[in-house]
N, C-alpha and C positions, 0 to 999 in steps of 0.2 A: 362147906367152905366156911361156916361158922367158926371153925378154929383156926382160920387163918384171917379172918375178916371181922372188923367190930362196927356193924351198923351199917345201915344202907349207903352212908357218905362214902365208906370205904368201898363198898361194892361199886357204887358209879364212878369212883375215879380209875377204878380199873378199865373203863372204857369210855367214859365221857370226856369230851374236850369242852372245857368251860369258856372258850372265846367264843363258839357257836352254840348257843343252847339247844339245837335241834340236830346235832351232829353225834355220831359216835363211830368209832373204830370197829368196823364188821370183823375184821381178823381177830382182833383183841377179845371181843364178845364171844365170838364162836369157839377160842380157845378157851376162855372162861368157863363155857358150857360143857365144853369138851371135857376138860379136867373136872367139872363137877359131876358129869356123867359117870366118868371113871371111879370118882371117890364113892358115888351112892351105888355104882355096881359092886363096889368091894363090902358096901354095909347092907346090900341085898335089899335095897329101898327102890320098890318097883311104880308106886305112885310120884310122879315128879310133876310138878305144876309150876308155870311161871304167870304170874297174875300181872296182866300188863296194866298199870297204873295210869289214868289219862291226866295228862298235864292239866294246870290251874289254866294256862294259856288256852288249850283245847275249850275248856268249859267257859270261858268267859267270850267267845265267840257266840253268835245266834246259831241255832241249829240248822242245819240245811242250807249254808250258803258255800259259795266258792269263793274261798279267800287263800292268797298265795301261801300265807304262814300256815293254815289249816291242811294245805295240800303237802307242804313239808312234814309236819305231824305225822298226817297218814301214811306219808310215804316212809318215816323212820319206822313207824308202827310196823308196817309190812314187812320192812327189812328185818326187824326184830322177831317176828312172827316165823318167817321163812328158816332163821337161823335156830330159834329153838325147836322147831318141828323137827329139822336135819337132826338134832342132838338128841332126839327122842323124848322130849318135855312136851306136856301138854301145855297148849297156850291157851289163857283165859283172858278175854277181852274186857277190860272193866268200863272202856266206851260205850259197848253194847248194852251192857245193864244199867249202867249209870245216867246214860242218855234218855231212860225212860223218865226221869224225874224232870218236871215242868221247869221248874228255875234251878239249873244246876249249881247256881252259885250259892244256893241254900244247903249245899254239901259242905262249906267253908265257915269258918268262923266269920261272922259280920261280910261274908261275901269277899274276904280279901283272899290273895295268893298265900294261903297259909297251909297248914295241914288239914285234913277233913274235920270236921266236927262230930259229935257223937253220932249224927244223922248218916253221914258221909261214911263213917268206918262201920256203921251197922249194916250199910247197903253192900259195903264191900264184903264183909264177913259172911253174909247171907248169899252171896255170890259163890264165893269160895265153897261153903258149905254145900251147897247144891252141886259141885264138882266132886265131891267125895262119895 
């Protein structure tokens, strides 16, 4: 995919509808992973991981609450997981590992919705490393 896409934003534009932050086109995402599977088969790549990065919105809510926005996020994650597994990729749920952090906003610079800070990236890297 790197030969055709430049950066995460290009990847997201393949299936994300910016009018609704938590909506994605399942058919386009499925086709994208299907194409990636064919490409990886041609390159004889056997270890195929999709790391599901939790959204800042997910982390901004308290743990273990029932909120409509969280339910929407969880529903999307489950759809993503289903498509990922159907296409022969391993699904790594970042929520599972990062939820172990007591105050999840400490994963971000100053607790704002930006990129992970060094602590957040280290935890992601540790989780991916354990999957190899």
